[in-house]
C-alpha positions as a LaTeX table, in Angstrom:
\begin{tabular}{lrrr}
\hline
Residue & $x$ (\AA) & $y$ (\AA) & $z$ (\AA) \\
\hline
Met1 & 64.27 & 29.14 & $-41.84$ \\
Lys2 & 64.79 & 29.67 & $-38.28$ \\
Tyr3 & 62.42 & 33.03 & $-38.75$ \\
Thr4 & 60.08 & 31.22 & $-40.51$ \\
Thr5 & 59.71 & 28.57 & $-37.68$ \\
Lys6 & 59.50 & 31.39 & $-35.04$ \\
Val7 & 56.78 & 33.35 & $-37.16$ \\
Phe8 & 54.68 & 29.91 & $-37.47$ \\
Ile9 & 55.10 & 29.16 & $-33.64$ \\
Leu10 & 54.05 & 32.71 & $-32.70$ \\
Leu11 & 50.78 & 32.47 & $-34.99$ \\
Phe12 & 49.69 & 29.17 & $-33.64$ \\
Ser13 & 50.21 & 30.34 & $-30.26$ \\
Met14 & 47.70 & 33.34 & $-30.66$ \\
Gly15 & 45.43 & 31.00 & $-32.62$ \\
Val16 & 45.50 & 28.85 & $-29.45$ \\
Val17 & 44.64 & 31.88 & $-27.11$ \\
Leu18 & 42.01 & 33.03 & $-29.64$ \\
Leu19 & 40.28 & 29.97 & $-30.17$ \\
Asn20 & 40.03 & 29.40 & $-25.89$ \\
Ser21 & 38.66 & 32.85 & $-25.56$ \\
Cys22 & 35.81 & 31.80 & $-28.27$ \\
Ile23 & 35.14 & 28.67 & $-26.74$ \\
Lys24 & 35.04 & 30.61 & $-22.99$ \\
Glu25 & 32.75 & 33.05 & $-24.63$ \\
Lys26 & 30.35 & 30.37 & $-26.45$ \\
Tyr27 & 29.72 & 28.02 & $-23.58$ \\
Asn28 & 29.51 & 30.41 & $-20.94$ \\
Thr29 & 26.59 & 29.48 & $-18.40$ \\
Pro30 & 23.47 & 30.93 & $-19.70$ \\
Ser31 & 21.15 & 32.86 & $-17.13$ \\
Gln32 & 18.06 & 31.18 & $-15.62$ \\
Val33 & 15.00 & 32.00 & $-17.34$ \\
Thr34 & 11.99 & 32.84 & $-14.75$ \\
Pro35 & 8.75 & 31.55 & $-16.44$ \\
Ile36 & 5.86 & 34.34 & $-15.57$ \\
Val37 & 2.17 & 33.85 & $-16.25$ \\
Asp38 & 0.47 & 36.91 & $-17.42$ \\
Phe39 & $-3.12$ & 35.69 & $-16.56$ \\
Thr40 & $-4.98$ & 34.95 & $-13.43$ \\
Ser41 & $-6.86$ & 32.18 & $-12.02$ \\
Thr42 & $-10.55$ & 32.53 & $-11.87$ \\
Leu43 & $-11.68$ & 29.79 & $-9.66$ \\
Thr44 & $-10.60$ & 27.78 & $-6.87$ \\
Ile45 & $-9.94$ & 24.33 & $-6.71$ \\
Ser46 & $-12.55$ & 23.62 & $-4.40$ \\
Gln47 & $-14.90$ & 25.45 & $-6.65$ \\
Leu48 & $-13.75$ & 23.57 & $-9.58$ \\
Lys49 & $-14.40$ & 20.01 & $-7.58$ \\
Ser50 & $-17.96$ & 21.47 & $-6.91$ \\
Ala51 & $-18.74$ & 21.27 & $-10.74$ \\
Asp52 & $-18.44$ & 17.35 & $-10.82$ \\
Leu53 & $-21.86$ & 16.07 & $-10.98$ \\
Gly54 & $-20.56$ & 12.59 & $-11.39$ \\
Gly55 & $-20.41$ & 12.28 & $-14.71$ \\
Leu56 & $-17.76$ & 13.38 & $-17.88$ \\
Ile57 & $-17.88$ & 17.03 & $-18.24$ \\
Leu58 & $-16.01$ & 18.67 & $-21.02$ \\
Ile59 & $-14.91$ & 22.31 & $-19.91$ \\
Gly60 & $-15.83$ & 24.91 & $-22.36$ \\
Asp61 & $-15.66$ & 28.75 & $-22.34$ \\
Thr62 & $-17.78$ & 28.49 & $-19.39$ \\
Leu63 & $-18.17$ & 26.53 & $-16.29$ \\
Ile64 & $-21.13$ & 26.03 & $-14.04$ \\
Ile65 & $-20.32$ & 25.35 & $-10.47$ \\
Asn66 & $-22.70$ & 24.71 & $-7.81$ \\
Thr67 & $-25.18$ & 24.39 & $-10.21$ \\
Thr68 & $-25.51$ & 28.08 & $-10.40$ \\
Asp69 & $-22.99$ & 30.37 & $-10.76$ \\
Thr70 & $-21.01$ & 30.50 & $-14.02$ \\
Ile71 & $-17.26$ & 31.00 & $-14.50$ \\
Ile72 & $-15.86$ & 32.79 & $-17.77$ \\
Asn73 & $-12.61$ & 31.23 & $-19.38$ \\
Pro74 & $-11.78$ & 28.72 & $-16.42$ \\
Val75 & $-8.42$ & 28.69 & $-14.89$ \\
Ile76 & $-6.80$ & 27.14 & $-11.89$ \\
Gln77 & $-3.68$ & 27.84 & $-10.25$ \\
Gly78 & $-1.93$ & 25.22 & $-7.34$ \\
Ile79 & 1.19 & 24.46 & $-6.26$ \\
Val80 & 2.68 & 20.85 & $-6.99$ \\
Ser81 & 2.47 & 18.71 & $-3.92$ \\
Ala82 & 3.83 & 15.26 & $-4.92$ \\
Asp83 & 5.64 & 14.32 & $-8.38$ \\
Asp84 & 6.82 & 11.22 & $-9.86$ \\
Glu85 & 10.68 & 11.15 & $-9.45$ \\
Ser86 & 10.48 & 8.17 & $-7.18$ \\
Gly87 & 8.00 & 6.31 & $-9.66$ \\
Asn88 & 5.66 & 5.67 & $-6.60$ \\
Ile89 & 3.03 & 8.06 & $-8.74$ \\
Tyr90 & 2.65 & 7.12 & $-12.24$ \\
Lys91 & 1.37 & 9.97 & $-14.90$ \\
Thr92 & $-0.31$ & 12.20 & $-12.17$ \\
Leu93 & $-0.02$ & 15.50 & $-11.00$ \\
Tyr94 & $-1.28$ & 16.73 & $-7.58$ \\
Leu95 & $-1.89$ & 20.34 & $-7.57$ \\
Gln96 & $-3.32$ & 22.35 & $-4.37$ \\
Asp97 & $-4.31$ & 25.58 & $-3.10$ \\
Asn98 & $-5.68$ & 26.82 & 0.20 \\
Thr99 & $-9.14$ & 25.43 & $-0.64$ \\
Gly100 & $-8.19$ & 21.91 & $-1.60$ \\
Gly101 & $-6.20$ & 19.62 & $-4.10$ \\
Ile102 & $-6.64$ & 17.83 & $-7.59$ \\
Gln103 & $-5.49$ & 14.99 & $-9.34$ \\
Ile104 & $-4.49$ & 15.62 & $-12.60$ \\
Ala105 & $-3.98$ & 12.57 & $-15.17$ \\
Ile106 & $-1.30$ & 13.40 & $-18.17$ \\
Asp107 & $-0.12$ & 10.54 & $-20.43$ \\
Lys108 & 3.39 & 11.55 & $-19.61$ \\
Thr109 & 6.19 & 10.10 & $-17.69$ \\
Ser110 & 8.89 & 12.35 & $-15.79$ \\
Leu111 & 6.89 & 14.65 & $-14.86$ \\
Tyr112 & 9.03 & 15.99 & $-12.20$ \\
Thr113 & 11.33 & 17.29 & $-15.04$ \\
Thr114 & 9.34 & 20.12 & $-15.65$ \\
Tyr115 & 6.68 & 20.23 & $-12.70$ \\
Lys116 & 8.99 & 19.84 & $-9.29$ \\
Lys117 & 7.39 & 19.87 & $-5.92$ \\
Gly118 & 6.75 & 23.49 & $-4.84$ \\
Gln119 & 6.26 & 24.62 & $-8.45$ \\
Arg120 & 3.11 & 27.21 & $-9.12$ \\
Val121 & 1.30 & 25.41 & $-11.98$ \\
Phe122 & $-1.90$ & 27.51 & $-13.77$ \\
Val123 & $-3.92$ & 25.32 & $-15.64$ \\
Lys124 & $-6.28$ & 26.51 & $-18.62$ \\
Leu125 & $-9.30$ & 24.25 & $-18.20$ \\
Lys126 & $-10.76$ & 24.55 & $-21.38$ \\
Gly127 & $-10.93$ & 21.66 & $-23.54$ \\
Leu128 & $-10.11$ & 19.43 & $-20.80$ \\
Tyr129 & $-12.53$ & 16.90 & $-19.02$ \\
Leu130 & $-13.67$ & 16.74 & $-15.17$ \\
Gly131 & $-14.58$ & 13.68 & $-13.93$ \\
Asn132 & $-14.18$ & 10.98 & $-11.59$ \\
Tyr133 & $-12.22$ & 7.58 & $-11.35$ \\
Gly134 & $-12.94$ & 4.90 & $-8.45$ \\
Glu135 & $-15.27$ & 7.94 & $-7.20$ \\
Leu136 & $-12.50$ & 10.18 & $-7.17$ \\
Thr137 & $-12.66$ & 13.47 & $-8.86$ \\
Gln138 & $-10.03$ & 14.34 & $-11.34$ \\
Ile139 & $-8.91$ & 16.64 & $-14.33$ \\
Gly140 & $-8.21$ & 14.57 & $-17.32$ \\
Tyr141 & $-9.14$ & 13.83 & $-20.80$ \\
Thr142 & $-11.93$ & 11.29 & $-22.29$ \\
Tyr143 & $-10.77$ & 7.99 & $-22.86$ \\
Gly144 & $-13.38$ & 5.10 & $-23.87$ \\
Gly145 & $-16.10$ & 7.46 & $-22.68$ \\
Glu146 & $-14.65$ & 7.79 & $-19.00$ \\
Ile147 & $-12.15$ & 9.84 & $-17.75$ \\
Gly148 & $-8.50$ & 9.28 & $-18.85$ \\
Arg149 & $-5.14$ & 11.00 & $-19.39$ \\
Ile150 & $-4.64$ & 14.06 & $-20.96$ \\
Pro151 & $-2.71$ & 13.43 & $-24.22$ \\
Glu152 & 1.11 & 14.67 & $-23.96$ \\
Val153 & 0.78 & 16.91 & $-27.37$ \\
Leu154 & $-1.83$ & 18.99 & $-25.00$ \\
Ile155 & 0.45 & 19.85 & $-22.14$ \\
Asn156 & 1.85 & 22.63 & $-23.46$ \\
Ser157 & $-1.59$ & 24.34 & $-24.25$ \\
His158 & $-3.12$ & 24.18 & $-20.99$ \\
Phe159 & $-0.05$ & 23.83 & $-18.22$ \\
Phe160 & 1.95 & 26.90 & $-17.24$ \\
Asn161 & 4.77 & 27.44 & $-14.91$ \\
Asp162 & 4.75 & 30.56 & $-12.75$ \\
Ser163 & 8.29 & 31.56 & $-11.51$ \\
Leu164 & 10.45 & 29.01 & $-9.92$ \\
Pro165 & 9.76 & 26.10 & $-7.53$ \\
Gly166 & 9.33 & 27.46 & $-4.11$ \\
Ala167 & 8.41 & 25.71 & $-1.08$ \\
Thr168 & 6.22 & 22.58 & $-1.05$ \\
Pro169 & 2.80 & 23.04 & 0.93 \\
Ile170 & 2.88 & 22.37 & 4.65 \\
Pro171 & 1.18 & 18.75 & 5.14 \\
Leu172 & $-2.03$ & 19.01 & 7.22 \\
Asp173 & $-1.57$ & 17.17 & 10.27 \\
Arg174 & $-4.17$ & 14.25 & 10.74 \\
Thr175 & $-4.76$ & 11.21 & 12.73 \\
Ile176 & $-6.12$ & 8.20 & 10.28 \\
Ser177 & $-9.13$ & 8.55 & 12.20 \\
Ser178 & $-9.35$ & 12.28 & 11.88 \\
Ile179 & $-9.04$ & 12.20 & 7.81 \\
Ser180 & $-12.20$ & 13.09 & 5.80 \\
Gly181 & $-13.13$ & 13.49 & 2.26 \\
Asn182 & $-12.15$ & 17.59 & 2.54 \\
Asp183 & $-8.54$ & 16.14 & 2.71 \\
Met184 & $-8.72$ & 14.56 & $-0.46$ \\
Asn185 & $-5.47$ & 14.89 & $-2.82$ \\
Met186 & $-3.95$ & 17.13 & $-0.19$ \\
Leu187 & $-0.69$ & 16.73 & 1.25 \\
Val188 & $-1.44$ & 15.04 & 4.64 \\
Arg189 & 0.95 & 14.12 & 7.66 \\
Leu190 & $-0.22$ & 10.94 & 9.50 \\
Lys191 & 0.44 & 10.91 & 13.12 \\
Lys192 & 1.86 & 8.05 & 15.41 \\
Val193 & 1.22 & 5.34 & 12.70 \\
His194 & 3.35 & 2.14 & 12.02 \\
Phe195 & 3.44 & $-0.55$ & 9.35 \\
Lys196 & 1.58 & $-3.92$ & 9.88 \\
Glu197 & 4.04 & $-5.58$ & 7.66 \\
Val198 & 7.10 & $-4.98$ & 9.38 \\
Gly199 & 9.96 & $-6.50$ & 7.58 \\
Ser200 & 8.21 & $-7.10$ & 4.13 \\
Val201 & 9.41 & $-4.87$ & 1.42 \\
Tyr202 & 7.18 & $-1.95$ & 0.48 \\
Ala203 & 5.87 & $-3.57$ & $-3.03$ \\
Glu204 & 6.28 & $-6.62$ & $-5.03$ \\
Val205 & 8.16 & $-6.63$ & $-8.29$ \\
Asn206 & 6.03 & $-5.07$ & $-10.79$ \\
Val207 & 3.29 & $-5.07$ & $-8.97$ \\
Ser208 & 1.24 & $-2.25$ & $-6.95$ \\
Thr209 & 0.86 & $-3.74$ & $-3.60$ \\
Asn210 & $-1.26$ & $-2.65$ & $-0.88$ \\
Arg211 & 0.37 & $-2.44$ & 2.89 \\
Thr212 & $-1.25$ & $-1.37$ & 6.11 \\
Leu213 & $-0.70$ & 1.58 & 8.44 \\
Leu214 & $-1.75$ & 1.32 & 11.62 \\
Asp215 & $-2.51$ & 3.79 & 14.42 \\
Ser216 & $-1.16$ & 3.57 & 17.93 \\
Thr217 & $-4.13$ & 2.05 & 18.98 \\
Glu218 & $-4.30$ & $-0.67$ & 16.04 \\
Ala219 & $-7.77$ & $-0.28$ & 16.10 \\
Val220 & $-7.79$ & 2.21 & 12.79 \\
Ser221 & $-5.93$ & 1.52 & 9.75 \\
Ile222 & $-5.49$ & 2.72 & 6.06 \\
Ile223 & $-4.17$ & 1.31 & 2.90 \\
Leu224 & $-0.51$ & 2.27 & 2.08 \\
Arg225 & $-0.51$ & 2.05 & $-1.87$ \\
Asn226 & 2.98 & 1.35 & $-3.15$ \\
Ser227 & 4.12 & 1.01 & $-6.64$ \\
Gly228 & 6.17 & $-2.09$ & $-8.01$ \\
Tyr229 & 8.21 & 0.36 & $-9.86$ \\
Ala230 & 8.93 & 2.74 & $-6.96$ \\
Asn231 & 12.77 & 3.11 & $-6.63$ \\
Phe232 & 12.29 & 2.21 & $-2.70$ \\
Arg233 & 9.71 & $-0.84$ & $-3.52$ \\
Ala234 & 12.58 & $-3.22$ & $-2.50$ \\
Glu235 & 13.21 & $-1.65$ & 0.98 \\
Leu236 & 11.94 & $-3.15$ & 4.12 \\
Met237 & 9.39 & $-1.56$ & 6.12 \\
Pro238 & 10.63 & $-0.72$ & 9.39 \\
Lys239 & 9.42 & $-1.35$ & 12.98 \\
Gly240 & 8.54 & 1.15 & 15.43 \\
Gln241 & 6.25 & 4.39 & 15.03 \\
Gly242 & 6.43 & 7.75 & 13.56 \\
Asn243 & 4.62 & 10.13 & 11.03 \\
Ile244 & 3.95 & 9.73 & 7.49 \\
Val245 & 3.67 & 12.57 & 4.87 \\
Gly246 & 2.22 & 11.84 & 1.74 \\
Ile247 & $-1.17$ & 12.01 & $-0.83$ \\
Leu248 & $-4.55$ & 11.09 & 0.84 \\
Ser249 & $-6.25$ & 9.85 & $-1.84$ \\
Ala250 & $-9.58$ & 7.09 & $-2.48$ \\
Tyr251 & $-10.63$ & 4.16 & $-4.57$ \\
Asn252 & $-14.15$ & 3.29 & $-4.47$ \\
Gly253 & $-15.02$ & 4.33 & $-1.08$ \\
Asp254 & $-11.47$ & 3.05 & 0.27 \\
Tyr255 & $-9.08$ & 5.38 & 1.67 \\
Gln256 & $-5.55$ & 4.93 & 0.27 \\
Phe257 & $-2.11$ & 6.80 & 0.82 \\
Tyr258 & 0.74 & 7.76 & $-1.40$ \\
Ile259 & 3.96 & 8.52 & $-0.06$ \\
Arg260 & 6.46 & 10.39 & $-2.39$ \\
Asp261 & 9.54 & 8.61 & $-1.24$ \\
Leu262 & 11.29 & 7.06 & 1.92 \\
Asn263 & 12.05 & 11.06 & 3.37 \\
Asp264 & 8.55 & 10.90 & 4.11 \\
Leu265 & 8.97 & 8.90 & 6.82 \\
Glu266 & 9.32 & 11.69 & 9.78 \\
Asn267 & 10.78 & 11.05 & 13.25 \\
Trp268 & 10.64 & 7.43 & 13.18 \\
Asp269 & 11.34 & 5.84 & 16.58 \\
Thr270 & 12.63 & 2.27 & 15.99 \\
Thr271 & 12.55 & 1.65 & 19.90 \\
Ile272 & 8.68 & 1.50 & 19.93 \\
Ala273 & 7.23 & $-2.05$ & 19.68 \\
Phe274 & 4.16 & $-3.00$ & 18.07 \\
Pro275 & 2.44 & $-6.46$ & 17.73 \\
Thr276 & 3.24 & $-8.14$ & 14.25 \\
Asn277 & 1.47 & $-10.94$ & 12.50 \\
Ile278 & 3.81 & $-13.76$ & 12.82 \\
Ile279 & 0.61 & $-16.08$ & 11.22 \\
Asp280 & $-1.99$ & $-14.76$ & 9.28 \\
Glu281 & $-3.83$ & $-17.34$ & 7.68 \\
Ser282 & $-7.22$ & $-17.92$ & 6.29 \\
Phe283 & $-6.66$ & $-20.20$ & 3.39 \\
Thr284 & $-7.98$ & $-18.36$ & 0.58 \\
Ser285 & $-6.46$ & $-20.49$ & $-2.10$ \\
Ser286 & $-4.49$ & $-23.15$ & $-0.34$ \\
Leu287 & $-3.15$ & $-24.22$ & 2.89 \\
Gly288 & $-0.90$ & $-21.09$ & 2.87 \\
Ser289 & 2.06 & $-21.83$ & 5.60 \\
Phe290 & 0.18 & $-24.70$ & 7.21 \\
Thr291 & 1.00 & $-28.46$ & 5.92 \\
Gln292 & $-1.11$ & $-31.62$ & 6.48 \\
Tyr293 & $-0.03$ & $-34.92$ & 7.56 \\
Ser294 & $-2.23$ & $-37.86$ & 7.55 \\
Val295 & $-1.62$ & $-40.84$ & 9.87 \\
Ile296 & $-4.68$ & $-42.82$ & 9.30 \\
Gly297 & $-7.28$ & $-42.81$ & 6.56 \\
Ala298 & $-7.22$ & $-41.18$ & 3.14 \\
Gln299 & $-9.05$ & $-38.00$ & 3.77 \\
Ile300 & $-6.99$ & $-35.02$ & 4.34 \\
Trp301 & $-7.10$ & $-31.26$ & 5.36 \\
Leu302 & $-7.93$ & $-29.23$ & 2.38 \\
Asn303 & $-8.66$ & $-25.55$ & 1.95 \\
Ser304 & $-12.37$ & $-24.92$ & 1.06 \\
Ser305 & $-15.04$ & $-22.00$ & 1.06 \\
Phe306 & $-18.89$ & $-21.22$ & 1.61 \\
Gly307 & $-20.20$ & $-17.96$ & 0.66 \\
Asp308 & $-17.68$ & $-15.04$ & 1.78 \\
Glu309 & $-15.66$ & $-17.70$ & 4.08 \\
Thr310 & $-12.79$ & $-19.46$ & 3.37 \\
Phe311 & $-10.81$ & $-22.18$ & 5.69 \\
Ala312 & $-9.02$ & $-25.38$ & 5.74 \\
Lys313 & $-11.71$ & $-28.20$ & 6.39 \\
Met314 & $-11.21$ & $-32.11$ & 7.52 \\
Ser315 & $-13.96$ & $-34.76$ & 7.50 \\
Gly316 & $-13.88$ & $-38.43$ & 7.80 \\
Tyr317 & $-16.56$ & $-38.71$ & 5.78 \\
Ala318 & $-16.60$ & $-39.55$ & 1.63 \\
Ser319 & $-19.46$ & $-41.42$ & 0.98 \\
Gly320 & $-19.16$ & $-43.60$ & 3.82 \\
Tyr321 & $-17.42$ & $-43.04$ & 7.48 \\
Phe322 & $-13.63$ & $-43.62$ & 7.75 \\
Ala323 & $-11.44$ & $-43.29$ & 10.49 \\
Asn324 & $-8.90$ & $-41.15$ & 10.72 \\
Glu325 & $-5.87$ & $-39.28$ & 12.34 \\
Asp326 & $-5.14$ & $-36.12$ & 10.45 \\
Trp327 & $-2.89$ & $-33.05$ & 11.56 \\
Leu328 & $-2.60$ & $-29.55$ & 10.31 \\
Ile329 & 0.77 & $-28.05$ & 10.81 \\
Ser330 & 2.37 & $-24.54$ & 10.72 \\
Lys331 & 5.34 & $-23.33$ & 9.45 \\
Pro332 & 8.53 & $-23.35$ & 12.36 \\
Leu333 & 8.37 & $-20.55$ & 14.40 \\
Asn334 & 11.15 & $-18.84$ & 16.03 \\
Leu335 & 9.59 & $-17.52$ & 19.05 \\
Asp336 & 12.88 & $-16.52$ & 20.57 \\
Asn337 & 12.30 & $-13.38$ & 18.42 \\
Tyr338 & 9.34 & $-12.05$ & 19.83 \\
Asn339 & 7.74 & $-11.92$ & 23.33 \\
Gln340 & 3.68 & $-11.42$ & 24.44 \\
Glu341 & 2.71 & $-13.90$ & 21.66 \\
Ile342 & $-1.11$ & $-14.05$ & 21.44 \\
Phe343 & $-2.96$ & $-17.13$ & 19.56 \\
Ser344 & $-6.18$ & $-16.99$ & 17.97 \\
Phe345 & $-8.43$ & $-18.55$ & 15.55 \\
Arg346 & $-12.10$ & $-19.39$ & 14.53 \\
Thr347 & $-13.68$ & $-22.86$ & 14.36 \\
Ala348 & $-17.06$ & $-24.28$ & 12.58 \\
Met349 & $-18.00$ & $-28.01$ & 13.01 \\
Lys350 & $-20.93$ & $-30.30$ & 12.06 \\
Tyr351 & $-22.07$ & $-33.88$ & 12.80 \\
Gly352 & $-19.98$ & $-34.14$ & 15.98 \\
Thr353 & $-20.82$ & $-33.38$ & 19.42 \\
Ala354 & $-19.27$ & $-30.35$ & 21.24 \\
Gly355 & $-16.23$ & $-31.19$ & 23.37 \\
Asp356 & $-16.03$ & $-34.37$ & 22.03 \\
Gly357 & $-12.14$ & $-34.35$ & 21.52 \\
Thr358 & $-12.19$ & $-34.72$ & 17.56 \\
Leu359 & $-10.21$ & $-31.63$ & 17.20 \\
Lys360 & $-7.70$ & $-30.62$ & 19.55 \\
Val361 & $-4.69$ & $-27.85$ & 19.17 \\
Tyr362 & $-1.26$ & $-28.32$ & 20.39 \\
Thr363 & 2.46 & $-26.86$ & 20.38 \\
Ser364 & 5.65 & $-28.59$ & 19.99 \\
Thr365 & 9.12 & $-27.41$ & 20.19 \\
Asp366 & 10.86 & $-30.70$ & 18.91 \\
Tyr367 & 8.85 & $-31.58$ & 15.75 \\
Ser368 & 11.39 & $-32.29$ & 13.18 \\
Gly369 & 8.98 & $-30.47$ & 10.37 \\
Thr370 & 8.74 & $-33.65$ & 8.66 \\
Gly371 & 7.01 & $-37.10$ & 8.84 \\
Asp372 & 4.68 & $-38.74$ & 11.67 \\
Pro373 & 4.11 & $-35.85$ & 14.20 \\
Asn374 & 3.35 & $-38.75$ & 16.79 \\
Leu375 & 7.07 & $-39.21$ & 16.99 \\
Ala376 & 7.38 & $-35.47$ & 18.74 \\
Thr377 & 6.27 & $-34.20$ & 22.03 \\
Trp378 & 2.86 & $-32.40$ & 22.04 \\
Asn379 & 1.26 & $-29.96$ & 24.71 \\
Glu380 & $-2.63$ & $-29.30$ & 24.31 \\
Ile381 & $-3.86$ & $-26.01$ & 24.74 \\
Thr382 & $-6.85$ & $-26.55$ & 26.59 \\
Thr383 & $-8.01$ & $-22.54$ & 26.97 \\
Ala384 & $-9.04$ & $-22.50$ & 23.25 \\
Thr385 & $-13.03$ & $-22.24$ & 22.65 \\
Leu386 & $-14.21$ & $-24.61$ & 19.86 \\
Ser387 & $-17.33$ & $-24.45$ & 17.91 \\
Ala388 & $-20.11$ & $-26.64$ & 19.50 \\
Gly389 & $-21.84$ & $-27.45$ & 15.88 \\
Asn390 & $-24.11$ & $-26.53$ & 13.38 \\
Tyr391 & $-21.58$ & $-24.89$ & 11.21 \\
Leu392 & $-21.47$ & $-21.86$ & 13.55 \\
Phe393 & $-18.10$ & $-20.02$ & 13.26 \\
Thr394 & $-16.57$ & $-19.49$ & 16.96 \\
Pro395 & $-13.76$ & $-17.45$ & 18.03 \\
Ser396 & $-11.40$ & $-19.39$ & 20.16 \\
Gly397 & $-10.48$ & $-16.18$ & 22.34 \\
Asp398 & $-7.15$ & $-14.74$ & 23.01 \\
Ile399 & $-4.68$ & $-17.65$ & 23.97 \\
Asp400 & $-1.15$ & $-16.37$ & 25.57 \\
Leu401 & 1.82 & $-18.47$ & 24.28 \\
Ser402 & 4.26 & $-16.20$ & 25.77 \\
Gly403 & 5.61 & $-18.89$ & 28.00 \\
Ile404 & 6.62 & $-20.88$ & 24.91 \\
Thr405 & 10.15 & $-20.35$ & 23.70 \\
Gly406 & 12.39 & $-21.91$ & 21.36 \\
Thr407 & 13.62 & $-21.21$ & 17.76 \\
Asn408 & 11.72 & $-24.29$ & 16.39 \\
Val409 & 7.83 & $-24.08$ & 17.69 \\
Tyr410 & 4.97 & $-25.41$ & 15.88 \\
Ile411 & 1.18 & $-25.15$ & 16.17 \\
Ala412 & $-1.08$ & $-27.74$ & 15.10 \\
Phe413 & $-4.51$ & $-28.87$ & 14.62 \\
Lys414 & $-5.49$ & $-32.75$ & 15.49 \\
Tyr415 & $-8.28$ & $-34.17$ & 13.87 \\
Val416 & $-9.41$ & $-37.66$ & 15.05 \\
Cys417 & $-12.74$ & $-39.83$ & 14.30 \\
Gly418 & $-13.67$ & $-43.41$ & 14.13 \\
Thr419 & $-16.56$ & $-44.94$ & 12.16 \\
Thr420 & $-19.32$ & $-43.41$ & 13.95 \\
Gly421 & $-20.00$ & $-39.81$ & 15.00 \\
Val422 & $-17.98$ & $-38.61$ & 12.28 \\
Pro423 & $-17.68$ & $-34.86$ & 12.33 \\
Thr424 & $-16.64$ & $-31.74$ & 9.89 \\
Trp425 & $-14.38$ & $-29.40$ & 11.09 \\
Glu426 & $-13.43$ & $-26.05$ & 9.65 \\
Val427 & $-10.82$ & $-23.77$ & 10.81 \\
Thr428 & $-9.84$ & $-20.19$ & 9.78 \\
Ser429 & $-8.53$ & $-16.62$ & 10.82 \\
Ile430 & $-5.54$ & $-18.41$ & 12.50 \\
Lys431 & $-3.78$ & $-15.44$ & 13.78 \\
Leu432 & $-0.39$ & $-15.51$ & 16.20 \\
Arg433 & 0.49 & $-12.05$ & 16.97 \\
Ala434 & 3.88 & $-10.77$ & 19.03 \\
Lys435 & 5.93 & $-8.04$ & 19.69 \\
Pro436 & 9.55 & $-8.19$ & 18.18 \\
Asn437 & 12.44 & $-8.16$ & 20.59 \\
\hline
\end{tabular}
């Protein structure tokens, strides 16, 4: 009995050793396979883009470029410059060579798992389409007679990785004012730029959102296009200045810029302060950040429009002339957080007399935010230029409010009229810009 037990234990131990040996042998880490392409490209990306004649082109065995040269079995190659890993780029592959960049629309997500930044890719073009979307040349497929995405089932027939991912293309150094059409779909570094919407999220939830990049002069800007599905969309845009790397694109003639992730912000210096908009109101669909308060009369401030202009409008006329006192009051402003505050707006007037005092502009540091504004102390801004009439929109000029401090500051437009000489006033383009402390 003891002998049998010993034999069993010995056999069991040998089995465990053999099993472990098999398991280790079976699950050894496989060697990495390096993809090798055994064909060559026949044209450059720049040559391919020159074949776009403004319509949808089905690429066949041959492709005519520059209206004269014929390319047989057209193939391009390029390095992946941007991928969709962060979610800011959607179903799109960007390739570039030393002649240009191209956007490729593919109906597949998580392209980065196969086509990582720095990966060399060869594309067999026969059976694909060349066209433009928003006036920008791209490779894709037909969809409703327009350029669309390449179906996922066609990917393996057209796209071939060569070797393992290497270095990402070196960005082109540009300023906003120096970019050109030759830079389209290329990886670009915009130098010395800052965000206009400091402190705002990069994008609203599930909505592609346009933000603004400005150069150091604030005279030139470009759209920063952010996806509402990007993994950084809820981060706040920082103050300061630096460089930003991304893909230069365009839509219907407007330049747009796409970053790949927040690592594309380079050498950011948050100690550099630029003016930001504390108020930026043109009353496009409502009174926005302003509220109205009527002291006398049934008429009130309302948002309105004429042609391309939108504005807040006030008149004591409503099938008759009525005495009114009506206030258009800003949100509360914490000016202790800012310095060098500059205020401006535009006004238009009709049926009144220039300088008749029917519209005045004030600031207050003790208004409660609700109720009759006459219960607070208001200081008139006397340096503003107002419209002289005939509905001619007139800039107020830049008004220095840097001498006003407080955590509860209000700006207000006060309209008054009797029952004669009743004017109509329109106010728009209200801006208060200041440097954050």
